[in-house]
KETI-203123 format. One line per 2 residues: number of its first residue (from 1); for each residue x, y, z of N, C-alpha, C. Coordinates in Angstrom, 2 decimals. Example, Ala and Ser with C-alpha at 12.3 -4.5 7.8 and 13.67 -1.06 7.14 Angstrom:
<nodes>
1	13.19,-5.69,7.80,12.30,-4.50,7.80,13.20,-3.30,7.80  12.85,-2.25,7.08,13.67,-1.06,7.14,12.90,0.03,7.87 $
</nodes>
This chain:
<nodes>
1	189.55,83.09,82.47,188.98,81.95,83.19,190.11,81.21,83.86  189.78,80.51,84.91,190.78,79.67,85.66,191.12,78.38,84.91 $
3	192.30,78.14,84.63,192.76,76.99,83.78,192.32,75.70,84.37  192.67,75.48,85.69,192.23,74.27,86.37,190.75,73.94,86.30 $
5	190.01,75.13,86.49,188.44,74.85,86.42,188.07,74.53,85.07  188.64,75.08,84.06,188.31,74.80,82.66,188.70,73.33,82.36 $
7	189.91,72.87,82.85,190.28,71.53,82.69,189.21,70.53,83.29  188.81,70.90,84.53,187.77,70.04,85.20,186.50,69.92,84.46 $
9	186.10,71.09,83.84,184.90,71.07,82.99,185.01,70.22,81.78  186.18,70.37,81.18,186.56,69.60,79.91,186.52,68.14,80.23 $
11	187.14,67.74,81.38,187.11,66.30,81.70,185.70,65.80,81.96  184.96,66.58,82.64,183.61,66.06,82.94,182.81,66.00,81.67 $
13	182.95,66.88,80.75,182.23,66.84,79.43,182.58,65.59,78.71  183.90,65.27,78.69,184.31,64.01,78.02,183.71,62.77,78.74 $
15	183.81,62.71,80.12,183.38,61.62,80.82,181.88,61.41,80.63  181.15,62.43,80.57,179.67,62.27,80.49,179.14,62.33,79.01 $
17	180.02,62.60,78.07,179.60,62.47,76.73,178.96,63.71,76.05  178.69,64.67,76.81,178.08,65.89,76.25,178.21,67.08,77.07 $
19	178.07,68.29,76.55,178.17,69.55,77.19,176.97,69.67,78.14  175.85,69.21,77.62,174.56,69.28,78.46,174.64,68.52,79.82 $
21	175.14,67.23,79.66,175.22,66.41,80.81,176.25,67.09,81.80  177.33,67.44,81.27,178.32,68.16,82.13,177.73,69.39,82.83 $
23	176.95,70.20,82.12,176.26,71.34,82.63,175.31,70.96,83.85  174.68,69.88,83.70,173.75,69.44,84.85,174.65,68.97,86.02 $
25	175.64,68.18,85.74,176.41,67.63,86.78,177.27,68.70,87.55  177.59,69.83,86.86,178.45,70.87,87.46,177.60,72.03,87.81 $
27	176.31,72.03,87.62,175.45,73.18,87.90,175.83,74.40,87.17  176.13,74.21,85.90,176.44,75.29,85.02,175.51,75.36,83.83 $
29	175.54,76.52,83.08,174.72,76.51,81.86,175.54,75.82,80.81  174.78,75.28,79.73,175.48,74.74,78.63,176.44,75.59,77.95 $
31	176.02,76.82,77.70,176.90,77.73,77.00,178.27,78.04,77.88  178.15,77.98,79.21,179.29,78.15,80.00,180.22,76.91,79.84 $
33	179.73,75.72,79.74,180.60,74.62,79.51,181.38,74.81,78.24  180.62,75.22,77.18,181.24,75.51,75.89,182.41,76.62,75.98 $
35	182.14,77.52,76.86,183.09,78.71,76.98,184.42,78.08,77.63  184.30,77.22,78.58,185.47,76.64,79.26,186.23,75.89,78.25 $
37	185.62,75.09,77.39,186.35,74.24,76.40,186.97,75.12,75.39  186.28,76.08,74.92,186.79,77.04,73.92,188.03,77.79,74.44 $
39	187.94,78.18,75.76,189.09,78.92,76.46,190.41,78.01,76.32  190.18,76.66,76.61,191.35,75.79,76.55,191.86,75.67,75.08 $
41	190.90,75.61,74.12,191.32,75.42,72.69,191.95,76.69,72.25  191.51,77.86,72.57,192.09,79.03,72.23,193.47,79.24,72.84 $
43	193.65,78.81,74.07,194.93,78.92,74.82,195.97,78.00,74.17  195.44,76.79,73.86,196.42,75.88,73.27,196.63,75.98,71.75 $
45	195.69,76.61,71.09,195.72,76.80,69.72,195.44,75.49,68.93  194.70,74.55,69.60,194.42,73.21,68.98,192.96,72.85,69.35 $
47	192.28,72.32,68.46,190.92,71.87,68.71,191.04,70.54,69.58  190.14,70.46,70.55,190.12,69.45,71.52,188.86,68.45,71.22 $
49	187.77,69.02,70.76,186.56,68.24,70.60,186.00,68.64,69.23  185.67,67.64,68.38,184.89,67.92,67.26,183.45,67.89,67.54 $
51	182.73,68.89,67.29,181.38,69.00,67.76,180.42,69.21,66.51  179.31,68.44,66.50,178.35,68.60,65.57,176.98,68.76,66.37 $
53	175.86,69.01,65.65,174.65,69.19,66.34,174.13,67.84,66.90  174.75,66.71,66.49,174.28,65.49,67.03,175.25,64.74,68.02 $
55	176.48,65.07,67.85,177.46,64.26,68.61,178.76,65.01,68.79  179.57,64.55,69.71,180.96,65.10,69.89,181.88,64.00,70.01 $
57	183.06,64.32,69.60,184.12,63.30,69.62,185.45,63.94,69.89  186.40,63.34,70.64,187.70,63.93,70.94,188.48,63.87,69.70 $
59	189.31,64.96,69.45,190.43,64.79,68.43,191.54,63.94,68.98  192.51,63.58,68.22,193.62,62.91,68.63,194.38,63.65,69.77 $
61	194.59,64.88,69.54,195.28,65.75,70.56,194.34,65.89,71.81  193.04,66.01,71.66,192.10,66.13,72.64,192.16,64.94,73.61 $
63	192.30,63.68,73.00,192.26,62.49,73.77,193.68,62.48,74.72  194.76,62.82,74.17,195.92,62.88,74.87,195.86,64.01,75.96 $
65	195.29,65.16,75.59,195.18,66.21,76.62,194.22,65.79,77.76  193.15,65.17,77.37,192.23,64.65,78.39,192.96,63.83,79.51 $
67	193.73,62.76,79.04,194.47,61.95,79.92,195.38,62.74,80.83  196.07,63.80,80.33,197.02,64.56,81.09,196.21,65.52,82.13 $
69	195.07,65.96,81.66,194.17,66.71,82.54,193.77,65.92,83.72  193.40,64.66,83.54,193.02,63.85,84.64,194.17,63.73,85.70 $
71	195.33,63.57,85.13,196.47,63.48,86.11,196.71,64.78,86.89  196.67,65.89,86.12,196.76,67.25,86.75,195.78,67.42,87.75 $
73	194.54,67.16,87.51,193.43,67.42,88.49,193.59,66.56,89.70  193.94,65.32,89.45,194.24,64.33,90.62,195.30,64.95,91.50 $
75	196.37,65.45,90.91,197.52,65.91,91.76,197.02,67.24,92.54  196.26,68.01,91.75,195.68,69.28,92.43,194.84,68.89,93.68 $
77	194.00,67.84,93.43,193.17,67.43,94.58,193.97,66.92,95.75  195.04,66.16,95.40,195.93,65.68,96.41,196.62,66.71,97.13 $
79	197.03,67.80,96.46,197.63,68.89,97.14,196.65,69.52,98.14  195.46,69.82,97.67,194.40,70.33,98.51,194.19,69.46,99.75 $
81	194.19,68.13,99.51,193.98,67.27,100.63,195.11,67.34,101.66  196.33,67.58,101.15,197.47,67.68,102.10,197.19,68.94,103.01 $
83	196.75,69.99,102.42,196.41,71.27,103.19,195.27,70.91,104.28  194.26,70.17,103.81,193.22,69.87,104.68,193.78,69.02,105.82 $
85	194.53,68.08,105.60,195.08,67.29,106.62,195.86,68.04,107.67  196.50,69.08,107.16,197.31,69.94,108.16,196.32,70.59,109.12 $
87	195.13,70.78,108.70,194.16,71.37,109.66,193.64,70.46,110.59  193.86,69.20,110.37,193.44,68.02,111.32,192.00,68.04,111.52 $
89	191.21,68.51,110.54,189.76,68.31,110.65,189.17,68.29,109.24  188.36,67.20,108.92,187.81,67.08,107.64,186.91,68.18,107.28 $
91	186.91,68.67,106.10,186.01,69.70,105.66,185.67,69.50,104.20  184.65,70.23,103.79,184.21,70.18,102.39,183.20,68.98,102.23 $
93	182.83,68.78,100.91,181.70,67.81,100.60,182.34,66.39,100.49  181.58,65.52,101.15,181.99,64.06,101.08,180.71,63.47,100.35 $
95	180.96,62.93,99.10,179.86,62.33,98.33,179.99,60.79,98.51  178.99,60.20,98.90,178.95,58.75,99.02,177.78,58.15,98.45 $
97	177.95,56.97,97.71,176.90,56.25,97.13,176.83,54.88,97.87  175.60,54.42,98.14,175.44,53.18,98.92,174.16,52.43,98.56 $
99	174.05,51.17,98.88,172.76,50.43,98.71,171.72,51.07,99.50  170.50,51.15,98.97,169.34,51.82,99.62,169.13,51.35,101.02 $
101	168.81,50.10,101.21,168.46,49.55,102.48,169.56,49.49,103.46  170.72,48.91,103.06,171.92,48.72,103.95,172.42,50.24,104.27 $
103	172.28,51.16,103.33,172.74,52.48,103.62,171.87,53.16,104.55  170.58,53.13,104.40,169.71,53.82,105.24,169.76,53.28,106.73 $
105	169.87,51.93,106.97,169.89,51.41,108.33,171.24,51.34,108.94  172.31,51.26,108.10,173.68,50.93,108.68,174.65,52.10,108.42 $
107	174.83,52.40,107.14,175.83,53.34,106.73,175.59,54.80,107.07  174.44,55.24,106.66,174.02,56.66,106.89,174.14,57.03,108.34 $
109	173.67,56.27,109.37,173.81,56.70,110.74,175.24,56.93,111.20  176.15,56.03,110.59,177.56,56.28,110.99,178.05,57.55,110.38 $
111	177.73,57.85,109.18,178.23,59.07,108.54,177.61,60.33,109.15  176.39,60.21,109.54,175.69,61.36,110.14,176.39,61.66,111.50 $
113	176.76,60.62,112.27,177.50,60.84,113.48,178.90,61.49,113.25  179.48,61.10,112.05,180.75,61.74,111.69,180.56,63.23,111.50 $
115	179.40,63.56,110.76,179.12,64.97,110.49,178.77,65.77,111.67  178.25,65.08,112.70,177.97,65.82,113.99,179.33,66.00,114.70 $
117	180.27,65.19,114.51,181.52,65.36,115.19,182.41,66.45,114.53  182.20,66.58,113.19,183.05,67.53,112.51,182.10,68.52,111.69 $
119	181.92,69.66,112.29,180.96,70.63,111.70,181.31,71.27,110.35  182.56,71.12,109.94,182.97,71.69,108.62,182.77,70.64,107.48 $
121	182.36,69.41,107.85,182.21,68.35,106.85,180.74,68.43,106.32  180.60,68.37,105.06,179.32,68.28,104.35,179.17,66.88,103.82 $
123	177.90,66.38,103.91,177.56,65.07,103.40,176.63,65.21,102.21  176.93,64.40,101.16,176.08,64.30,100.00,175.91,62.88,99.77 $
125	174.85,62.25,100.30,174.67,60.81,100.32,173.53,60.41,99.27  173.83,59.37,98.44,172.93,58.80,97.57,172.66,57.35,97.97 $
127	171.40,57.07,98.29,170.90,55.74,98.64,170.17,55.12,97.50  170.94,54.29,96.79,170.29,53.75,95.56,170.99,52.39,95.23 $
129	170.20,51.43,94.76,170.74,50.12,94.40,171.39,50.14,92.98  171.38,51.31,92.33,172.01,51.51,91.12,173.55,51.63,91.39 $
131	174.40,50.86,90.67,175.77,50.97,90.77,176.43,52.09,90.08  176.61,53.22,90.91,177.23,54.49,90.34,178.67,54.22,90.12 $
133	179.15,54.97,89.12,180.59,54.96,88.73,181.31,56.11,89.55  182.40,55.68,90.37,182.98,56.67,91.17,183.54,57.83,90.39 $
135	184.17,57.57,89.25,184.76,58.65,88.46,183.75,59.45,87.64  182.88,58.82,86.95,181.94,59.44,86.10,180.87,60.21,86.90 $
137	180.51,59.69,88.04,179.50,60.31,88.86,180.00,61.17,89.92  181.30,61.24,90.12,181.95,62.21,91.03,181.76,61.83,92.49 $
139	181.76,60.53,92.78,181.72,60.19,94.22,183.01,60.03,94.86  183.18,60.42,96.12,184.39,60.15,96.83,184.48,58.69,97.38 $
141	183.31,58.17,97.64,183.25,56.82,98.34,182.08,56.06,97.88  182.18,54.74,97.76,181.08,53.88,97.39,181.00,52.74,98.43 $
143	179.87,52.40,98.83,179.69,51.23,99.64,179.10,50.03,98.81  179.62,48.86,98.86,179.21,47.77,98.06,179.03,46.61,98.97 $
145	178.01,45.72,98.73,177.89,44.43,99.44,177.99,43.37,98.47  178.51,42.16,98.88,178.67,41.04,98.03,179.98,41.01,97.27 $
147	180.04,40.32,96.16,181.35,40.22,95.39,181.52,41.45,94.64  182.78,41.75,94.48,183.27,43.01,93.79,183.69,42.63,92.40 $
149	183.53,43.47,91.43,184.16,43.41,90.14,185.55,44.06,90.21  186.55,43.39,89.64,187.90,43.96,89.60,187.97,45.15,88.68 $
151	188.34,46.27,89.25,188.51,47.50,88.46,189.75,48.26,88.78  190.49,48.59,87.63,191.73,49.22,87.70,191.49,50.63,88.27 $
153	192.40,50.96,89.14,192.37,52.34,89.79,191.31,52.47,90.97  190.76,51.42,91.35,189.77,51.50,92.42,190.26,50.71,93.69 $
155	190.30,51.28,94.83,190.80,50.68,96.09,189.63,50.15,96.92  189.72,49.02,97.44,188.54,48.44,98.22,189.07,48.06,99.68 $
157	188.21,48.38,100.65,188.52,47.85,102.00,187.25,47.33,102.58  187.44,46.05,103.08,186.32,45.46,103.76,186.02,46.13,105.08 $
159	184.82,46.59,105.28,184.38,47.29,106.48,183.44,46.54,107.39  182.90,45.39,106.83,181.97,44.58,107.71,181.62,43.35,106.96 $
161	181.04,42.42,107.65,180.52,41.22,107.04,179.09,40.89,107.55  178.16,40.68,106.66,176.75,40.46,107.06,176.45,38.93,107.15 $
163	176.09,38.46,108.29,175.77,37.00,108.41,174.36,36.87,107.98  174.08,35.84,107.05,172.74,35.70,106.51,172.07,34.48,107.16 $
165	170.81,34.58,107.45,170.03,33.48,108.06,168.75,33.30,107.35  168.39,31.99,107.33,167.03,31.66,106.83,165.95,31.65,108.03 $
167	164.94,32.25,107.74,163.91,32.48,108.83,162.55,32.36,108.34  161.59,32.15,109.27,160.12,32.02,108.99,159.40,32.26,110.23 $
169	158.05,32.57,110.03,157.21,32.96,111.20,156.75,31.55,111.78  156.56,31.50,113.14,155.96,30.32,113.78,154.67,29.91,113.04 $
171	153.83,30.92,112.60,152.59,30.51,112.00,152.80,29.71,110.67  153.85,30.11,109.84,154.12,29.30,108.71,154.63,27.96,109.02 $
173	155.53,27.88,109.99,156.04,26.51,110.33,155.05,25.59,110.87  154.05,26.18,111.59,152.94,25.35,112.12,152.19,24.76,111.11 $
175	152.09,25.40,109.83,151.33,24.70,108.76,152.23,23.80,107.86  153.48,24.32,107.58,154.27,23.66,106.52,155.45,22.86,107.17 $
177	155.63,22.98,108.40,156.76,22.21,109.06,158.03,22.98,108.85  159.14,22.43,109.54,160.37,23.09,109.48,161.40,22.31,108.76 $
179	162.17,22.90,107.81,163.09,22.18,107.05,164.22,21.72,107.96  164.67,20.44,107.69,165.75,19.94,108.51,167.15,20.12,107.90 $
181	167.11,20.33,106.65,168.40,20.53,105.90,168.25,21.42,104.77  169.40,21.79,104.15,169.32,22.65,103.01,168.50,22.06,101.91 $
183	168.62,20.78,101.67,167.83,20.11,100.47,166.30,20.27,100.79  165.84,20.52,101.93,164.39,20.64,102.26,163.90,21.87,101.88 $
185	164.75,22.95,101.65,164.22,24.28,101.32,163.44,24.37,100.07  163.74,23.45,99.11,162.97,23.35,97.88,161.52,23.02,97.99 $
187	161.18,22.48,99.12,159.75,22.09,99.43,158.99,23.24,100.04  159.58,24.45,100.15,158.97,25.50,100.91,158.84,26.67,99.92 $
189	157.84,27.54,100.34,157.62,28.82,99.49,158.63,29.78,100.07  159.40,30.31,99.06,160.46,31.31,99.34,159.90,32.71,99.10 $
191	160.34,33.76,99.78,160.08,35.06,99.62,161.38,35.59,98.96  161.29,36.01,97.64,162.53,36.12,96.83,162.77,37.68,96.77 $
193	164.11,37.98,96.99,164.54,39.37,96.75,165.00,39.50,95.33  164.45,40.42,94.60,164.79,40.63,93.21,164.66,42.07,92.78 $
195	165.83,42.71,92.36,165.70,44.03,91.92,165.37,44.09,90.42  164.66,45.16,90.04,164.03,45.28,88.70,165.19,45.05,87.68 $
197	164.89,44.08,86.76,165.78,43.84,85.59,166.96,42.98,85.95  167.00,42.50,87.16,168.11,41.54,87.55,167.64,40.16,87.82 $
199	168.53,39.25,87.59,168.13,37.82,87.81,168.01,37.61,89.33  167.28,36.54,89.69,167.18,36.16,91.17,168.55,35.71,91.64 $
201	168.92,36.19,92.81,170.26,35.84,93.36,170.04,34.52,94.17  171.02,33.61,94.13,170.86,32.35,94.92,171.08,32.63,96.34 $
203	170.58,31.75,97.12,170.85,31.76,98.58,172.12,30.98,98.73  173.03,31.51,99.56,174.34,30.92,99.71,174.54,30.27,101.10 $
205	175.09,29.10,101.08,175.38,28.46,102.44,176.90,27.96,102.45  177.47,28.32,103.58,178.79,27.94,103.87,178.95,26.42,104.16 $
207	180.07,25.86,103.65,180.38,24.46,103.95,181.84,24.37,104.19  182.17,23.82,105.46,183.52,23.78,105.79,184.41,23.05,104.84 $
209	185.42,23.72,104.32,186.44,23.06,103.41,185.89,22.73,102.04  184.63,23.29,101.69,184.11,23.05,100.33,183.51,24.33,99.78 $
211	183.24,24.35,98.48,182.65,25.50,97.82,181.27,25.76,98.53  180.84,27.07,98.34,179.56,27.45,98.84,178.47,26.60,98.15 $
213	177.39,26.26,98.84,176.27,25.58,98.31,175.31,26.68,97.89  174.75,26.60,96.64,173.79,27.68,96.18,172.46,27.00,95.94 $
215	171.49,27.74,96.57,170.10,27.25,96.34,169.29,28.48,95.58  168.75,28.16,94.47,167.87,29.16,93.82,166.52,29.20,94.42 $
217	166.17,30.32,95.09,164.81,30.29,95.71,163.69,30.42,94.71  162.59,29.73,94.98,161.38,29.90,94.19,160.19,30.25,95.08 $
219	159.27,30.99,94.54,158.12,31.30,95.25,157.31,32.32,94.50  156.11,32.65,94.94,155.22,33.49,94.21,155.31,34.97,94.71 $
221	156.19,35.20,95.66,156.41,36.61,96.15,157.85,37.01,95.79  157.93,38.15,95.09,159.18,38.67,94.69,159.18,40.22,95.01 $
223	160.09,40.59,95.92,160.14,42.05,96.34,161.56,42.60,96.23  161.65,43.94,96.09,162.90,44.50,95.93,163.34,45.32,97.17 $
225	162.71,45.06,98.31,162.89,45.69,99.57,163.06,44.67,100.73  164.27,44.64,101.40,164.48,43.61,102.34,163.52,43.80,103.60 $
227	163.15,44.99,103.98,162.21,45.15,105.12,160.87,44.62,104.69  160.45,44.77,103.47,159.18,44.19,103.04,159.24,42.73,103.04 $
229	160.30,42.10,102.77,160.53,40.72,102.72,160.33,40.21,104.20  161.02,40.89,105.06,160.97,40.54,106.49,159.47,40.65,107.00 $
231	158.81,41.66,106.57,157.41,41.86,107.10,156.53,40.68,106.47  156.79,40.30,105.16,155.94,39.21,104.62,156.29,37.87,105.32 $
233	157.53,37.74,105.70,157.91,36.54,106.40,157.10,36.51,107.74  157.19,37.62,108.49,156.38,37.70,109.75,154.98,37.37,109.54 $
235	154.38,37.71,108.43,152.96,37.41,108.16,152.72,35.99,107.76  153.80,35.18,107.78,153.64,33.79,107.44,153.47,33.41,105.98 $
237	154.05,34.36,105.13,153.91,34.15,103.71,154.97,33.21,103.06  156.00,32.92,103.89,157.00,31.99,103.29,158.32,32.08,104.16 $
239	159.35,31.45,103.67,160.62,31.54,104.34,161.49,32.59,103.62  162.37,33.15,104.32,163.34,34.27,103.68,164.70,34.11,104.13 $
241	165.59,34.58,103.34,167.05,34.57,103.53,167.48,35.99,103.69  167.84,36.40,104.89,168.02,37.92,105.21,169.21,38.10,106.14 $
243	169.72,39.29,106.13,170.86,39.53,107.02,170.32,39.49,108.49  171.21,38.95,109.32,170.93,38.85,110.70,170.62,40.10,111.35 $
245	171.30,41.22,111.12,171.07,42.45,111.75,169.70,42.99,111.49  169.18,42.62,110.28,167.82,43.11,109.83,166.70,42.40,110.67 $
247	166.86,41.12,110.86,165.71,40.39,111.52,165.97,40.09,113.01  167.13,40.52,113.55,167.56,40.18,114.84,166.41,40.46,115.85 $
249	165.85,41.67,115.85,164.84,42.08,116.83,163.52,41.29,116.67  163.15,40.98,115.30,162.01,40.12,115.07,162.16,38.83,115.66 $
251	163.33,38.24,115.61,163.66,36.92,116.05,163.60,36.91,117.63  164.16,37.89,118.17,164.15,38.00,119.69,162.71,38.23,120.24 $
253	161.97,38.84,119.40,160.49,39.12,119.83,159.69,37.90,119.59  160.19,36.93,118.85,159.41,35.71,118.58,158.59,35.67,117.30 $
255	158.63,36.85,116.55,157.89,37.01,115.37,158.47,36.17,114.26  159.77,35.87,114.37,160.43,34.99,113.36,161.33,33.96,114.13 $
257	161.52,32.86,113.44,162.40,31.86,114.02,163.45,31.49,113.06  164.73,31.25,113.58,165.86,30.94,112.65,165.77,29.44,112.31 $
259	165.85,29.15,111.06,165.88,27.74,110.51,167.24,27.37,110.27  167.53,26.11,110.29,168.75,25.49,110.13,169.77,26.06,111.13 $
261	169.56,26.14,112.37,170.40,26.84,113.31,171.80,26.31,113.34  172.04,25.09,113.00,173.40,24.52,113.02,174.20,24.72,111.76 $
263	173.54,25.28,110.75,174.18,25.58,109.57,175.00,26.86,109.64  176.28,26.85,109.29,177.09,28.08,109.43,176.53,29.18,108.53 $
265	176.58,30.40,109.03,176.05,31.55,108.18,177.01,31.92,107.06  176.45,32.18,105.93,177.18,32.80,104.86,177.44,34.25,105.29 $
267	178.70,34.71,105.07,179.05,36.03,105.46,179.18,36.87,104.14  178.39,37.81,103.99,178.36,38.72,102.88,179.28,39.88,103.21 $
269	180.33,40.08,102.39,181.38,41.06,102.63,180.74,42.51,102.23  181.06,43.50,102.99,180.69,44.88,102.79,181.95,45.67,102.63 $
271	182.17,46.36,101.54,183.37,47.03,101.21,183.09,48.57,100.99  184.07,49.36,101.42,184.15,50.77,100.97,185.08,50.80,99.83 $
273	184.85,51.54,98.73,185.61,51.73,97.65,185.94,53.24,97.35  187.09,53.48,96.78,187.42,54.90,96.45,188.49,54.79,95.38 $
275	188.57,55.86,94.61,189.61,55.87,93.48,190.97,56.08,94.03  191.88,55.32,93.38,193.27,55.34,93.80,193.80,56.73,93.49 $
277	194.46,57.28,94.53,194.95,58.59,94.52,196.33,58.76,95.19  197.20,59.65,94.82,198.47,59.72,95.52,198.30,60.07,97.10 $
279	197.24,60.79,97.43,197.02,61.00,98.77,195.51,60.90,99.05  195.18,60.06,99.90,193.80,59.88,100.37,193.30,61.06,101.22 $
281	192.26,61.81,100.73,191.77,62.90,101.52,191.40,62.44,102.91  191.61,63.32,103.79,191.26,63.11,105.25,189.83,62.77,105.42 $
283	188.88,63.38,104.77,187.50,63.16,104.93,187.13,61.73,104.54  187.80,61.22,103.47,187.52,59.86,103.04,188.10,58.88,103.99 $
285	189.33,59.09,104.47,189.94,58.14,105.39,189.22,58.04,106.65  188.76,59.17,107.27,188.03,59.14,108.45,186.67,58.44,108.34 $
287	185.97,58.69,107.16,184.77,57.97,106.89,184.97,56.46,106.87  185.92,56.04,106.18,186.17,54.59,106.04,186.55,54.00,107.34 $
289	187.42,54.67,108.14,187.77,54.22,109.52,186.50,54.17,110.38  185.68,55.13,110.31,184.49,55.23,111.23,183.47,53.96,110.85 $
291	183.34,53.69,109.55,182.55,52.63,109.10,183.17,51.23,109.56  184.47,51.11,109.36,185.12,49.90,109.70,185.02,49.63,111.27 $
293	184.96,50.67,112.06,184.76,50.52,113.56,183.39,50.33,113.96  182.44,50.89,113.29,180.94,50.77,113.76,180.22,49.73,113.12 $
295	180.40,49.36,111.86,179.46,48.46,111.18,179.66,46.98,111.77  180.81,46.48,112.11,180.95,45.13,112.68,180.05,44.93,113.91 $
297	179.90,46.09,114.73,179.17,46.03,115.97,177.65,45.94,115.60  177.25,46.69,114.51,175.81,46.66,114.07,175.51,45.25,113.48 $
299	176.46,44.59,112.91,176.19,43.35,112.31,176.08,42.18,113.36  176.68,42.39,114.50,176.70,41.24,115.45,175.31,40.87,115.98 $
</nodes>
């Protein structure tokens, strides 16, 4: 067996917590994952994992060996990336995770254009609002909107900013009137964005030289899809707080009107994240550069 391949299988089995999960992630059979680990143990003459029918746990040596394997694999990937850079064309699989709606409308078109430009580049895109783990889930790149959690070993680059606007249909405003200030929003029916199992996120408003003003929206409509919220707003069901790029055409067509037009827009940061590595692969660097160049134009 190839030692580097066995190390990679071993690391994935530890990261995912079981041979079965590693087998699924690596498209191998469960017994084959076990063979790779046993190959390393026999070669080293030391047990790496204590296994029972119910659980597995690293031995003390296995824990130290696991950390060294991660370093060795990272260096091997960096060496391969150097060779790819010499070819001056990105190639191989680029795995990217991104929010479903923002990814579908903004990120994916940019990456698809990159794939058209470079025929040796493969794309594996996941559009989901679940926050995937770069290391455990094996992604090269993650796109995130809003505030970021500080994570050791993760590099972030801002690639765009989404301006947020409050809007409503003329039919709604004809019945309920138009809010004149932020404090008036509490008197209106809000269409609330809420993902399953998560708390309602506040609407944020910029104030020059002061902290952001936060308004917790209330209303009888809660949806987890931004397009559905925009459609509900067009139908006169309430007011909505949405990215400008999403409602721009509806506003220009007169289906929605911008409320509080003199209020500065809150800018939601959009970041590209990747694992810190001695050498950033060409495919990742080109993808990040393409997003940083194209997304601000889509947001305008």
